[in-house]
C-alpha positions as CSV (number, residue, x, y, z in Angstrom):
1,M,0.0,0.0,0.0
2,F,2.9,2.4,0.8
3,D,6.2,2.7,-1.0
4,A,9.1,4.2,0.8
5,S,10.6,5.3,-2.5
6,A,7.4,6.9,-3.7
7,T,6.9,10.6,-3.6
8,D,5.5,12.3,-0.6
9,T,2.3,13.3,-2.4
10,T,1.5,9.8,-3.4
11,N,1.8,8.4,0.1
12,S,0.0,11.3,1.6
13,N,-2.9,10.6,-0.7
14,F,-3.2,7.2,0.9
15,F,-2.9,8.7,4.3
16,N,-5.4,11.6,3.9
17,G,-9.1,10.9,4.6
18,R,-8.5,7.8,6.8
19,E,-10.0,7.4,10.3
20,F,-7.7,6.9,13.3
21,T,-8.5,5.9,16.8
22,V,-6.9,8.3,19.3
23,I,-5.0,6.5,22.1
24,R,-3.8,9.4,24.1
25,A,-2.8,13.1,24.0
26,A,0.5,13.9,25.8
27,Q,3.8,15.8,25.8
28,D,7.1,14.3,24.8
29,S,10.6,15.2,26.1
30,G,11.0,17.8,23.4
31,N,8.1,19.8,24.8
32,K,6.0,18.8,21.9
33,Y,2.3,18.0,22.4
34,F,1.2,15.2,20.3
35,V,-1.8,12.9,19.6
36,E,-1.0,9.2,19.5
37,C,-3.2,7.3,17.1
38,S,-3.6,3.5,16.6
39,T,-2.7,2.1,13.2
40,S,-3.8,-1.4,14.1
41,G,-5.6,-3.2,11.3
42,M,-4.9,-0.4,8.8
43,N,-2.2,-2.3,6.8
44,F,0.5,0.3,7.3
45,P,4.0,-0.9,6.2
46,D,6.7,-1.8,8.8
47,A,9.2,0.4,7.0
48,D,9.3,4.2,7.3
49,F,7.4,6.2,4.7
50,N,7.2,9.9,3.7
51,I,4.2,12.2,3.8
52,A,3.9,15.6,2.3
53,A,3.7,18.6,4.7
54,T,1.1,20.8,2.9
55,N,0.1,24.3,3.8
56,N,-3.2,23.1,5.2
57,D,-3.4,23.8,8.9
58,G,-4.6,21.2,11.3
59,K,-7.0,22.7,13.9
60,I,-7.6,21.8,17.6
61,Y,-10.8,23.0,19.2
62,S,-10.5,21.7,22.6
63,E,-8.1,21.1,25.5
64,L,-7.9,18.2,28.0
65,S,-11.2,17.8,30.0
66,T,-10.9,17.3,33.8
67,S,-14.6,17.0,34.8
68,V,-16.6,14.6,32.6
69,E,-19.5,12.3,33.0
70,A,-20.9,9.4,30.9
71,F,-24.5,8.3,30.5
72,F,-26.6,6.1,28.2
73,Q,-28.3,8.3,25.6
74,G,-32.0,8.3,26.1
75,A,-31.9,6.3,29.4
76,N,-33.4,9.3,31.3
77,N,-36.6,10.5,29.6
78,V,-36.5,14.1,28.6
79,F,-39.5,14.0,26.3
80,K,-42.6,15.6,28.0
81,G,-45.6,13.3,28.0
82,A,-43.6,10.2,26.8
83,D,-44.4,7.0,28.6
84,V,-41.2,5.2,27.6
85,N,-37.6,6.0,27.2
86,F,-35.9,5.9,23.8
87,S,-32.5,4.6,24.7
88,N,-30.3,3.8,21.7
89,K,-27.7,1.9,23.8
90,K,-25.0,4.5,23.1
91,V,-22.8,6.0,25.8
92,V,-22.3,9.7,25.7
93,L,-19.3,11.3,27.3
94,R,-19.5,15.0,28.1
95,E,-18.2,17.7,30.4
96,I,-20.1,18.6,33.5
97,G,-21.7,22.0,34.1
98,T,-21.3,25.4,32.4
99,A,-18.1,26.2,34.3
100,N,-16.3,23.3,32.6
101,K,-17.1,24.3,29.0
102,H,-14.0,25.0,26.9
103,S,-12.6,28.6,27.2
104,Y,-10.3,30.2,24.6
105,T,-7.9,33.1,25.3
106,N,-5.4,35.2,23.4
107,K,-2.4,33.4,25.0
108,M,-3.3,30.2,23.3
109,V,-1.9,31.3,19.9
110,D,1.3,33.3,19.3
111,D,2.1,34.9,16.0
112,S,5.3,33.6,14.3
113,T,6.6,33.1,10.8
114,V,8.8,30.1,10.2
115,A,9.2,28.2,7.0
116,R,7.6,24.8,6.9
117,A,9.7,21.8,5.7
118,H,8.9,18.3,4.7
119,G,9.1,15.7,7.4
120,S,9.9,12.1,7.5
121,V,7.7,10.0,9.8
122,S,9.0,6.7,11.2
123,V,7.0,3.9,12.6
124,G,6.2,4.7,16.2
125,D,6.9,8.4,15.8
126,P,4.1,10.9,16.7
127,I,2.3,12.2,13.6
128,F,0.9,15.5,15.0
129,G,2.8,17.8,17.2
130,I,2.5,21.3,18.7
131,H,5.6,23.3,19.7
132,S,5.6,24.5,23.3
133,A,6.7,28.0,22.2
134,E,3.6,28.5,20.1
135,F,0.9,27.4,22.4
136,D,0.2,28.5,26.0
137,I,-2.5,26.1,27.3
138,N,-2.6,27.9,30.7
139,G,-3.1,31.4,29.4
140,S,-5.8,33.4,31.0
141,A,-6.2,36.5,28.9
142,A,-9.4,37.7,27.4
143,A,-11.3,35.5,25.0
144,V,-10.1,35.3,21.4
145,N,-11.9,34.2,18.3
146,T,-8.9,32.6,16.7
147,S,-8.3,28.8,16.5
148,Q,-5.3,26.9,17.5
149,V,-3.1,26.0,14.5
150,L,-1.4,22.6,14.4
151,G,1.7,22.3,12.3
152,L,2.6,19.1,10.5
153,G,6.2,17.8,10.7
154,S,8.7,15.6,12.5
155,D,10.8,18.0,14.5
156,A,10.3,21.2,16.5
157,A,11.5,23.6,13.9
158,S,9.3,22.2,11.2
159,L,6.2,22.6,13.3
160,D,6.4,26.3,13.1
161,S,4.0,27.9,10.7
162,T,2.6,31.3,9.7
163,I,-0.7,32.5,11.1
164,T,-2.1,34.6,8.3
165,G,-5.5,35.3,9.7
166,A,-8.1,34.8,12.4
167,S,-11.1,32.6,12.2
168,N,-14.3,33.0,14.1
169,M,-14.8,30.5,16.8
170,A,-18.0,29.6,18.8
171,T,-18.8,27.1,21.5
172,N,-21.9,25.1,20.7
173,W,-22.9,23.2,23.8
174,V,-26.4,21.8,24.7
175,D,-27.3,19.9,27.8
176,V,-29.1,16.9,26.4
177,Q,-30.2,15.9,29.9
178,D,-31.9,19.2,30.4
179,P,-32.5,20.7,26.9
180,P,-33.5,24.4,26.5
181,I,-36.1,23.5,23.9
182,E,-39.0,21.3,25.0
183,V,-40.9,19.4,22.4
184,S,-44.3,17.9,23.5
185,Y,-47.2,16.2,21.9
186,D,-50.7,17.7,22.4
187,V,-52.8,14.6,22.6
188,L,-56.1,16.5,22.5
189,N,-55.3,18.4,19.3
190,Q,-52.9,15.8,17.8
191,R,-50.0,18.1,17.2
192,L,-46.5,19.0,18.3
193,Q,-45.7,21.9,20.6
194,F,-42.4,23.7,21.1
195,E,-41.5,25.7,24.2
196,I,-38.2,27.5,25.1
197,D,-36.8,27.7,28.6
198,R,-36.4,31.4,29.1
199,N,-33.8,30.8,31.9
200,I,-31.4,29.2,29.3
201,L,-32.1,31.0,26.0
202,G,-34.3,34.0,27.1
203,T,-33.6,37.6,27.6
204,G,-30.8,38.2,30.1
205,T,-29.0,35.0,29.4
206,N,-25.7,34.6,27.5
207,S,-27.7,34.0,24.3
208,N,-30.1,36.8,25.0
209,F,-32.8,35.5,22.6
210,N,-36.3,37.1,22.8
211,S,-38.1,35.0,20.2
212,F,-37.9,31.9,18.1
213,K,-39.2,30.3,15.0
214,I,-39.8,26.6,14.1
215,F,-40.0,25.6,10.5
216,G,-39.5,22.5,8.4
217,A,-39.5,21.2,4.9
218,S,-41.1,22.9,1.8
219,T,-44.6,21.8,2.9
220,A,-46.0,21.0,6.3
221,T,-47.6,17.9,4.9
222,S,-44.3,16.5,3.5
223,T,-43.3,13.0,4.6
224,N,-42.0,13.0,8.2
225,N,-42.5,16.8,8.5
226,L,-45.0,16.2,11.4
227,G,-47.1,19.2,10.6
228,I,-44.3,21.7,11.0
229,P,-44.8,24.7,8.7
230,T,-42.4,26.1,6.1
231,S,-40.1,29.0,6.8
232,D,-42.4,31.3,4.9
233,D,-45.6,30.2,6.7
234,T,-44.2,29.9,10.3
235,T,-44.8,32.5,12.9
236,E,-42.5,34.1,15.4
237,T,-43.1,33.1,19.1
238,L,-41.8,35.3,22.0
239,I,-39.8,33.8,24.8
240,R,-41.5,35.1,27.9
241,G,-42.2,31.9,29.8
242,G,-45.1,29.6,29.0
243,E,-45.5,30.6,25.3
244,K,-45.7,27.7,23.0
245,F,-45.5,27.2,19.3
246,S,-48.1,24.8,18.0
247,A,-47.6,23.0,14.7
248,A,-50.4,21.8,12.5
249,T,-52.4,18.6,13.3
250,F,-50.8,15.4,11.9
251,V,-51.6,11.7,12.1
252,A,-49.5,8.6,11.4
253,D,-50.5,7.4,8.0
254,G,-48.2,4.4,7.6
255,A,-49.3,0.8,7.3
256,E,-50.5,-0.7,10.5
257,I,-48.4,-3.4,12.1
258,Q,-50.0,-6.8,12.9
259,L,-53.5,-5.5,11.9
260,N,-55.0,-9.0,12.3
261,D,-53.6,-9.4,15.9
262,K,-55.2,-6.3,17.3
263,R,-57.5,-6.7,20.3
264,F,-59.6,-4.1,22.0
265,G,-61.3,-3.8,25.4
266,I,-59.2,-6.3,27.3
267,K,-59.1,-5.5,31.1
268,V,-56.7,-6.5,33.8
269,G,-57.7,-6.1,37.4
270,Y,-56.3,-7.0,40.8
271,N,-58.5,-8.4,43.6
272,S,-57.0,-7.2,46.8
273,E,-59.0,-9.6,48.9
274,L,-58.1,-12.7,47.0
275,K,-54.7,-11.2,46.1
276,A,-55.1,-12.4,42.5
277,F,-55.1,-10.9,39.0
278,E,-58.3,-11.0,36.9
279,F,-58.1,-11.0,33.1
280,S,-61.2,-10.2,31.1
281,S,-61.7,-10.5,27.4
282,G,-62.8,-7.6,25.4
283,T,-65.9,-9.4,24.1
284,T,-68.7,-11.7,25.4
285,G,-70.7,-14.6,24.1
286,E,-70.4,-18.3,23.4
287,T,-70.1,-20.3,20.2
288,I,-73.4,-20.1,18.3
289,A,-74.0,-21.4,14.8
290,A,-75.6,-19.2,12.2
291,N,-79.3,-18.8,12.9
292,G,-78.8,-20.8,16.1
293,A,-80.4,-18.1,18.1
294,I,-82.7,-15.2,17.5
295,G,-80.7,-12.3,16.1
296,V,-77.6,-14.4,15.3
297,T,-77.6,-14.4,11.5
298,T,-73.9,-15.3,11.2
299,A,-71.8,-17.7,13.2
300,Q,-70.7,-16.3,16.5
301,T,-67.3,-17.3,17.9
302,A,-66.8,-17.8,21.7
303,S,-65.2,-15.0,23.7
304,D,-61.9,-16.3,25.0
305,I,-58.7,-15.0,26.6
306,A,-55.3,-16.8,26.9
307,V,-52.8,-15.8,29.5
308,G,-49.3,-17.2,29.3
309,R,-45.9,-16.0,28.3
310,Y,-43.6,-15.9,25.3
311,L,-40.2,-17.7,25.0
312,L,-37.9,-15.1,23.3
313,S,-34.7,-15.8,21.3
314,T,-31.5,-14.7,23.1
315,T,-30.0,-13.7,19.8
316,D,-32.5,-11.5,18.0
317,G,-35.4,-11.3,20.5
318,S,-37.9,-13.0,18.2
319,I,-40.7,-15.2,19.6
320,T,-39.6,-18.9,19.4
321,D,-42.4,-20.4,21.4
322,A,-45.8,-19.2,22.8
323,T,-47.4,-20.8,25.8
324,D,-51.0,-19.9,26.2
325,F,-53.5,-20.3,29.1
326,F,-52.0,-22.1,32.1
327,G,-49.2,-23.4,30.0
328,G,-46.1,-21.7,31.4
329,D,-45.5,-20.7,35.0
330,N,-45.7,-17.1,35.8
331,G,-45.5,-16.5,39.5
332,L,-46.3,-12.8,39.4
333,L,-49.5,-13.2,37.4
334,G,-50.5,-16.4,39.1
335,V,-50.9,-18.6,36.0
336,G,-49.1,-21.7,34.8
337,I,-49.0,-25.4,35.1
338,T,-48.3,-25.4,38.8
339,K,-51.1,-22.8,39.6
340,T,-53.8,-25.4,40.2
341,N,-56.1,-22.8,41.9
342,A,-56.4,-20.6,38.8
343,I,-60.0,-20.5,37.5
344,K,-61.2,-19.8,34.0
345,T,-64.8,-18.9,33.4
346,E,-66.3,-19.7,30.0
347,A,-68.4,-17.1,28.2
348,K,-72.1,-17.4,27.9
349,G,-74.9,-15.8,25.9
350,L,-74.9,-13.5,23.0
351,A,-72.0,-11.2,22.1
352,A,-72.0,-7.7,23.5
353,L,-72.5,-4.9,21.1
354,P,-70.3,-1.8,20.6
355,A,-71.4,1.8,21.1
356,V,-72.8,3.3,18.0
357,A,-73.5,7.0,17.4
358,V,-75.7,7.8,14.4
359,G,-75.7,11.3,12.9
360,A,-78.7,13.1,11.4
361,S,-79.0,13.6,7.6
362,A,-76.6,16.2,6.2
363,T,-78.1,19.4,4.9
364,E,-76.4,19.0,1.6
365,D,-75.8,16.0,-0.7
366,L,-72.4,14.5,0.4
367,T,-72.2,12.1,-2.5
368,Q,-71.2,15.2,-4.5
369,V,-67.8,16.8,-4.2
370,F,-67.7,19.6,-1.6
371,R,-65.0,21.8,-0.1
372,L,-64.2,21.5,3.5
373,S,-62.8,24.8,5.0
374,N,-62.1,26.3,8.4
375,Q,-65.0,28.7,8.1
376,N,-67.2,28.5,11.2
377,N,-64.8,25.7,12.3
378,E,-66.6,23.2,10.1
379,N,-63.4,21.1,9.8
380,I,-63.2,20.8,13.7
381,F,-64.9,17.8,15.3
382,N,-65.2,17.2,19.0
383,V,-65.2,13.5,19.9
384,S,-65.1,11.4,23.1
385,V,-64.3,7.7,23.0
386,N,-64.7,5.7,26.2
387,G,-64.5,9.0,28.2
388,V,-61.3,10.1,26.5
389,P,-61.8,13.5,24.7
390,G,-60.2,14.6,21.5
391,I,-60.4,17.5,19.0
392,I,-60.2,16.3,15.4
393,E,-59.1,18.8,12.8
394,I,-59.5,17.6,9.2
395,P,-57.3,19.2,6.6
396,Q,-59.0,21.7,4.3
397,G,-59.7,20.5,0.8
398,F,-62.2,18.7,-1.4
399,Y,-64.1,15.6,-0.1
400,V,-67.1,13.4,-0.6
401,G,-68.9,11.6,2.2
402,T,-66.8,8.5,2.0
403,T,-63.5,10.3,2.0
404,L,-64.5,12.5,4.9
405,A,-65.5,9.3,6.8
406,E,-62.1,7.8,6.1
407,A,-60.3,11.0,7.3
408,L,-62.4,11.0,10.5
409,Q,-61.8,7.3,11.2
410,E,-58.0,7.7,10.7
411,R,-57.8,10.5,13.2
412,M,-60.3,9.1,15.7
413,N,-58.3,5.9,16.0
414,Q,-55.2,8.0,17.1
415,I,-57.0,9.8,20.0
416,E,-54.9,9.4,23.1
417,G,-55.5,9.8,26.8
418,T,-53.1,10.2,29.7
419,T,-52.3,6.5,29.6
420,G,-51.8,6.2,25.8
421,I,-54.0,5.1,22.9
422,V,-57.6,4.4,24.1
423,G,-58.1,1.3,22.1
424,G,-58.7,2.1,18.4
425,G,-60.8,-0.1,16.2
426,I,-63.3,2.8,15.6
427,T,-65.1,2.7,12.2
428,V,-66.8,5.6,10.5
429,S,-69.1,5.0,7.6
430,Y,-71.1,7.1,5.3
431,N,-74.5,5.9,4.1
432,S,-75.4,7.5,0.8
433,D,-79.1,6.4,1.0
434,T,-79.7,8.3,4.3
435,N,-76.9,10.9,3.7
436,N,-75.5,10.5,7.2
437,F,-72.5,9.3,9.2
438,T,-72.3,6.3,11.6
439,F,-69.6,6.0,14.2
440,T,-69.0,2.5,15.8
441,N,-66.6,2.0,18.7
442,G,-64.0,-0.7,18.7
443,T,-64.9,-1.9,22.2
444,T,-68.1,-3.6,23.3
445,G,-70.2,-3.7,26.5
446,R,-71.6,-1.2,28.8
447,D,-68.3,0.6,29.2
448,S,-68.1,1.3,25.5
449,T,-69.2,4.9,24.7
450,I,-68.8,7.2,21.8
451,K,-69.9,10.9,21.3
452,V,-69.3,13.1,18.3
453,R,-70.1,16.7,17.7
454,G,-69.5,18.6,14.5
455,A,-70.9,21.1,12.0
456,S,-74.7,21.0,11.4
457,K,-74.2,20.8,7.6
458,F,-72.9,17.2,8.3
459,G,-75.8,16.4,10.6
460,L,-73.4,16.1,13.6
461,D,-74.6,19.1,15.8
462,N,-76.8,17.0,18.0
463,V,-75.7,13.4,18.0
464,D,-76.9,11.2,20.9
465,L,-74.4,9.5,23.0
466,G,-73.7,5.9,21.9
467,V,-73.5,3.3,24.6
468,G,-72.7,-0.4,24.1
469,T,-75.0,-3.2,25.4
470,V,-74.6,-6.6,26.9
471,P,-77.5,-9.1,26.4
472,Q,-78.8,-10.5,29.6
473,I,-79.2,-14.2,30.3
474,F,-82.2,-15.4,32.2
475,N,-81.9,-18.9,33.7
476,L,-85.2,-20.6,34.3
477,T,-85.4,-22.4,37.7
478,Q,-87.4,-25.5,38.5
479,A,-90.7,-24.7,40.2
480,T,-91.2,-26.5,43.6
481,N,-93.9,-26.9,46.2
482,S,-93.7,-26.1,49.9
483,E,-92.0,-29.5,50.5
484,G,-89.4,-28.9,47.9
485,L,-90.7,-31.3,45.3
486,A,-90.4,-30.4,41.6
487,L,-93.7,-29.3,40.0
488,F,-94.9,-30.2,36.5
489,V,-97.9,-29.4,34.4
490,D,-100.0,-32.3,33.2
491,A,-102.1,-32.6,30.1
492,N,-105.1,-31.0,31.9
493,G,-103.0,-28.0,33.0
494,N,-102.8,-29.0,36.6
495,K,-99.7,-28.7,38.7
496,V,-98.5,-32.2,39.7
497,T,-95.3,-33.6,41.3
498,T,-95.2,-36.6,38.9
499,P,-93.2,-35.8,35.7
500,P,-95.0,-36.6,32.4
501,A,-93.9,-39.6,30.4
502,N,-92.6,-37.7,27.4
503,V,-90.5,-35.2,29.3
504,V,-87.4,-34.0,27.4
505,D,-84.2,-34.9,29.3
506,G,-82.0,-32.4,27.5
507,Y,-82.4,-28.7,26.8
508,F,-80.5,-25.8,25.4
509,P,-80.7,-22.1,26.1
510,L,-82.5,-19.8,23.7
511,F,-81.2,-16.2,23.8
512,I,-83.8,-13.6,23.1
513,D,-83.1,-9.9,23.3
514,E,-85.4,-7.9,25.4
515,G,-87.8,-5.8,23.3
516,E,-91.4,-5.0,22.4
517,L,-93.7,-4.8,19.5
518,T,-93.3,-1.3,17.9
519,F,-95.7,0.3,15.4
520,D,-95.4,3.5,13.5
521,K,-98.1,6.3,13.4
522,S,-100.0,4.5,10.6
523,G,-100.3,1.3,12.7
524,R,-97.7,-0.7,10.7
525,I,-95.3,-2.8,12.6
526,V,-91.7,-1.5,12.9
527,S,-90.0,-4.2,14.9
528,P,-89.5,-7.1,14.9
529,K,-89.6,-7.4,11.1
530,Q,-88.1,-10.8,11.0
531,G,-90.2,-13.9,11.9
532,V,-89.2,-15.9,14.9
533,H,-88.5,-19.5,14.0
534,Y,-87.8,-22.3,16.5
535,E,-87.0,-25.8,15.5
536,K,-85.7,-28.5,17.8
537,Q,-85.6,-32.3,17.0
538,E,-85.1,-34.9,19.7
539,A,-85.7,-38.7,19.5
540,G,-89.5,-39.1,19.5
541,F,-90.1,-35.4,20.1
542,S,-90.4,-32.6,17.5
543,I,-91.4,-29.0,17.6
544,D,-91.6,-26.7,14.6
545,L,-92.8,-23.3,15.6
546,D,-93.1,-20.1,13.6
547,I,-94.2,-16.8,15.1
548,D,-94.7,-14.1,12.5
549,F,-95.5,-10.5,13.6
550,T,-95.4,-9.0,10.1
551,K,-99.2,-9.2,9.7
552,S,-99.8,-7.5,13.1
553,T,-101.1,-3.9,13.1
554,Q,-101.9,-1.6,15.9
555,L,-105.1,-0.4,14.2
556,A,-107.3,-3.2,12.8
557,Q,-109.6,-0.8,11.0
558,P,-110.4,2.9,10.9
559,F,-112.3,4.2,13.9
560,S,-113.3,7.4,15.6
561,V,-113.7,8.3,19.3
562,N,-117.4,8.8,20.3
563,T,-117.2,9.5,24.1
564,V,-114.5,9.8,26.6
565,N,-114.9,8.9,30.3
566,Q,-112.6,10.9,32.4
567,D,-111.4,9.2,35.6
568,G,-108.6,11.6,36.6
569,F,-107.6,15.2,36.5
570,T,-105.0,17.4,34.8
571,S,-101.6,18.0,36.3
572,G,-101.3,21.0,38.6
573,R,-98.9,22.9,40.8
574,L,-99.1,24.1,44.4
575,D,-101.0,27.4,44.5
576,G,-101.3,28.1,48.2
577,L,-102.1,26.8,51.7
578,E,-105.1,27.4,53.9
579,I,-106.1,26.4,57.5
580,D,-109.8,25.9,58.4
581,S,-111.4,26.2,61.8
582,S,-110.7,22.6,62.7
583,G,-107.0,23.2,62.3
584,T,-106.7,21.1,59.1
585,V,-103.9,22.4,56.7
586,R,-104.9,22.1,53.1
587,A,-102.9,22.5,49.9
588,N,-104.6,24.2,46.9
589,Y,-103.4,23.3,43.3
590,T,-104.0,25.1,40.0
591,N,-106.0,22.1,38.7
592,G,-108.7,22.7,41.3
593,Q,-107.6,19.9,43.7
594,N,-107.6,20.6,47.4
595,N,-105.7,18.0,49.5
596,P,-105.3,17.9,53.3
597,L,-101.7,17.8,54.5
598,G,-102.1,17.7,58.3
599,K,-103.8,19.1,61.3
600,I,-102.8,21.6,64.0
601,V,-102.8,20.2,67.6
602,L,-104.3,22.2,70.4
603,A,-103.3,22.1,74.1
604,N,-105.6,22.9,77.1
605,F,-104.7,23.6,80.7
606,N,-106.7,23.5,84.0
607,N,-105.6,27.0,84.8
608,Q,-104.6,29.0,81.7
609,N,-103.8,32.0,83.8
610,G,-101.1,30.0,85.5
611,L,-99.0,29.8,82.3
612,K,-95.8,31.8,82.2
613,Q,-95.3,34.3,79.4
614,I,-91.9,34.2,77.8
615,G,-92.5,36.4,74.8
616,N,-92.9,35.8,71.1
617,S,-96.5,34.7,71.8
618,T,-95.1,31.7,73.7
619,Y,-96.1,30.3,77.1
620,V,-94.6,27.6,79.2
621,E,-96.2,25.2,81.6
622,T,-96.0,25.9,85.4
623,A,-97.0,24.1,88.5
624,V,-100.0,26.5,88.8
625,S,-101.2,25.9,85.2
626,G,-101.2,22.1,85.5
627,T,-100.2,19.6,82.7
628,A,-101.3,20.1,79.1
629,T,-104.2,18.1,77.6
630,V,-103.8,17.6,73.8
631,G,-106.7,17.5,71.5
632,E,-108.2,18.7,68.2
633,A,-109.8,22.0,67.4
634,G,-113.6,22.0,67.9
635,A,-113.5,19.0,70.3
636,E,-115.1,19.3,73.8
637,G,-113.0,21.6,76.0
638,F,-111.0,23.0,73.0
639,G,-111.6,26.1,71.0
640,T,-111.4,26.6,67.2
641,V,-108.7,27.9,65.0
642,L,-109.1,31.4,63.5
643,S,-107.2,31.2,60.2
644,G,-105.6,34.5,59.0
645,S,-105.7,36.1,62.5
646,L,-102.9,37.3,64.7
647,E,-102.6,36.3,68.3
648,R,-102.5,39.0,71.0
649,S,-99.0,39.7,72.2
650,N,-98.1,38.2,75.5
651,V,-95.2,40.6,76.2
652,D,-94.9,41.8,79.9
653,I,-94.7,45.6,79.2
654,T,-93.6,46.4,82.8
655,E,-90.7,44.0,82.7
656,E,-89.6,45.2,79.2
657,L,-89.6,48.9,80.3
658,V,-87.5,48.0,83.3
659,N,-85.0,46.2,81.1
660,L,-85.0,49.2,78.7
661,I,-84.2,51.7,81.6
662,T,-81.4,49.4,82.8
663,A,-79.9,49.1,79.3
664,Q,-80.0,52.9,79.0
665,R,-78.2,53.5,82.3
666,N,-75.5,51.0,81.2
667,F,-75.1,52.8,78.0
668,Q,-74.7,56.2,79.8
669,A,-72.1,54.7,82.1
670,N,-70.1,53.2,79.2
671,A,-70.2,56.5,77.4
672,K,-68.9,58.4,80.5
673,S,-66.1,55.9,80.8
674,I,-65.1,56.4,77.2
675,E,-65.2,60.2,77.7
676,T,-63.0,60.0,80.7
677,T,-60.5,57.7,78.9
678,A,-60.3,60.1,76.0
679,A,-59.7,63.1,78.3
680,T,-56.9,61.2,80.1
681,T,-55.3,60.2,76.9
682,Q,-55.3,63.8,75.6
683,A,-53.7,65.0,78.8
684,I,-50.9,62.4,78.5
685,V,-50.3,63.4,74.9
686,N,-50.1,67.1,75.9
687,I,-47.5,66.2,78.6
688,R,-45.3,64.4,76.1
689,M,-45.5,67.3,73.6
């Protein structure tokens, strides 16, 4: 590769552009600073070879570091709102703190002019060197914007060079553990947000920035541009503390991974009393053949859940073996071969249904191309899926009903809550016949909810909340008599304890949704429209039963109302209260009804004059008055109640006047005390003055 007899230029061409591993940086006995590089595995010759000493200067931009730290990049999460770390398994070595950043001074470079000569490098000799007379590493003069210049040669004299000019130098240093620019994801609006730490880059800091701009590729919708606008379209954001720059809404539009393996609605709970985990499938229902039950038009698969663990490859991490339910021991979750007390409950009944929200008919024909704009926020849709809210912003442009449904579905499936993606599996469809949208949740059961609100032109301004349902199972129990014997019905319709001879030993459940016969205003049946068919064949026993409601009507023939017998009264509200002479309290209503509410109780005493007056038209019982006898108004020995009259005051005027005089004297005494205190205080003030 190298030829000792070749020219310097030839060998230097082989030498230039190669990468070297730095072993150490030190100073030799000749006061030369050098960098020792490893040539292992580079196929250098054992003999000496020549290299050309060109006029290109080598540059050193740093000195030896004394305070450093190392960390795994991404091990500590610095991304706001991220649930996981993004470690790339790389070790980062950096200096610690602002005080340990490199500093450059005038003493680091001395001007000199010495001719440069070719040098001959021997195996084992340093390749780069800095003469001690040219560089003062310990200088402490003012900062300089010139770079250190490294000469190329084999001896001290040849290392001298001419410094013909200065170059601007800056220190670019960012603390990756505590970055000054914070990037977060707004889960509600599905967009990126940027915020500057004003204590690092704001006014008054070394950088002294007061605003910032964020811009990306030529268009905000470019691949991987993540909604960041172009330099022409971006806006300037002030750095004052709390101000954020929000990019445009964006969604992930790549191909979904493992689409067929997605599951929604699975729940994991922990029973603190049993100290055990509970795993619930996201669906319900057992295996039912097509038309095997009412409402089951297609085959229904059983709801199931498998809990186990994967055996992973130690080389590439791929799955080499999967052990499902109770197959592999997992002491933490409590499942496995040795966990004999684990219980699995099989699913029963019909499958649960998802939440469905149906919009009204749109005000315009959405089968035709229309333009979606931000006027009146018609491209903004507020949604809530399983209680997790989201604001969907559809890009402006031209759509039809089906393409708008696809855009809504794509963005609704990426709504996130505080714990991540809420489940997905949402489908949005457009029905051209009814000109409306239908939103179906990906989860099922009573916890499945979906709510959508959008522009009235799309029929989404008043959409009812969609809630999932779970069909109930009613298990019939055997009727028994008082002695606990099973009861049967014989051919005559009598209840007997002897079972009939042709009783069927086996049975199977028939799942029927709860409902009712519904008719429209014209009397035609609305539901159920399908006939109910039951067919079961056993040995020696056969039933073939058809129930058809399609011929049923609410109105058999036209009719008119001749007379009406009223047996009630119209609704009314409370209009007032009245009390009659018997003490009965009655409530009057606006519909003419008068209902009694209660009765006032009267008390009589043997000596009414012996009662003690305590004011406020109140008396108390005394030994002279005797005990009270309770009765009704108008009864023997009791008077009547005068409604709307005021009772004579029972205040003792003499006692109240005495109390008034006493209070007046107390007031005069207090006033005199205050006057005396004021005079004394004034005298003291005059003495001090």
